[in-house]
C-alpha atoms as one frame of an Amber mdcrd trajectory, in Angstrom:
protein
 -20.195 -24.399 -61.566 -20.811 -27.029 -64.254 -24.446 -26.001 -64.376 -23.481
 -22.471 -65.430 -22.520 -22.939 -69.046 -22.306 -20.188 -71.588 -25.196 -20.533
 -73.966 -23.640 -19.232 -77.162 -25.615 -20.145 -80.234 -23.779 -20.850 -83.459
 -24.890 -21.576 -86.983 -25.076 -25.268 -87.650 -25.567 -24.869 -91.388 -24.986
 -21.921 -93.714 -27.952 -21.057 -95.918 -26.378 -19.398 -98.966 -29.655 -17.749
 -99.964 -29.599 -15.937 -96.628 -25.953 -14.957 -97.101 -26.817 -13.676-100.576
 -29.727 -11.653 -99.178 -27.586 -10.025 -96.468 -24.633  -9.283 -98.750 -26.898
  -7.895-101.496 -28.716  -5.596 -99.082 -25.452  -4.318 -97.614 -24.079  -3.793
-101.126 -27.112  -1.742-102.150 -27.241   0.317 -98.931 -23.526   0.834 -98.189
 -23.932   0.706 -94.393 -26.684  -0.350 -92.045 -27.379  -0.931 -88.383 -27.973
  -4.525 -87.317 -31.646  -4.068 -86.444 -32.462  -2.411 -89.761 -30.562  -5.130
 -91.629 -32.543  -7.860 -89.861 -35.812  -6.080 -90.647 -34.871  -5.488 -94.288
 -33.850  -9.146 -94.686 -37.134 -10.290 -93.097 -35.216 -12.205 -90.447 -35.410
 -12.413 -86.701 -32.746 -10.351 -84.963 -31.172 -13.363 -83.216 -30.789 -15.334
 -86.437 -29.448 -12.292 -88.261 -26.857 -11.786 -85.508 -25.612 -15.341 -86.042
 -25.101 -14.623 -89.739 -23.492 -11.243 -88.971 -20.998 -12.945 -86.638 -20.229
 -15.591 -89.287 -19.853 -13.007 -92.066 -17.538 -10.958 -89.862 -15.482 -14.044
 -89.029 -15.180 -14.780 -92.775 -14.035 -11.156 -93.320 -16.985 -10.363 -95.606
 -18.343  -7.549 -93.412 -16.939  -5.330 -90.684 -18.412  -3.209 -87.934 -17.723
   0.509 -87.758 -18.835   3.192 -85.330 -20.751   6.072 -86.968 -20.801   9.736
 -85.894 -23.602   9.049 -83.385 -21.542   6.326 -81.687 -23.747   3.549 -83.098
 -22.386   0.375 -84.651 -22.954  -0.052 -88.401 -22.139  -2.889 -90.783 -20.366
  -2.449 -94.100 -19.042  -4.852 -96.706 -15.318  -5.410 -96.864 -13.461  -5.613
-100.156 -13.822  -9.391 -99.954 -17.590  -8.998 -99.450 -17.902  -6.661-102.445
 -15.910  -9.133-104.523 -18.221 -11.971-103.476 -21.239  -9.890-104.471 -19.869
  -8.920-107.873 -18.639 -12.417-108.756 -21.393 -14.634-107.333 -24.490 -12.688
-106.334 -24.809  -9.931-108.918 -27.854 -10.736-111.052 -26.363  -9.008-114.113
 -23.378 -11.375-114.046 -25.771 -14.318-113.759 -27.592 -13.353-116.957 -24.351
 -12.661-118.822 -23.105 -16.137-117.906 -26.377 -17.673-119.037 -26.177 -15.890
-122.405 -22.631 -17.093-122.956 -23.600 -20.671-122.125 -26.455 -20.595-124.636
 -24.241 -19.118-127.351 -21.586 -21.757-126.724 -24.030 -24.539-127.627
């Protein structure tokens, strides 16, 4: 029995560039299937699944069933807030302009 262990992979380290890529793509596309998300992010499916599980655990995304009975991913309110506050490129440039003007 000890030889039969569950082999559940987990993320050892969070790459925030990858999180940004996933959240940004979901923000721009509203809802996506896991395979399409992995392809769009240029990631392997297994690695993308690890990030999906982590993002779901952090309540940044949630899974919903579409009309065809397929599972799709969407951003939660917390995920949209993260995108608008941290990952939105327009906010980045606005902050940079304010920093330059403050000098």
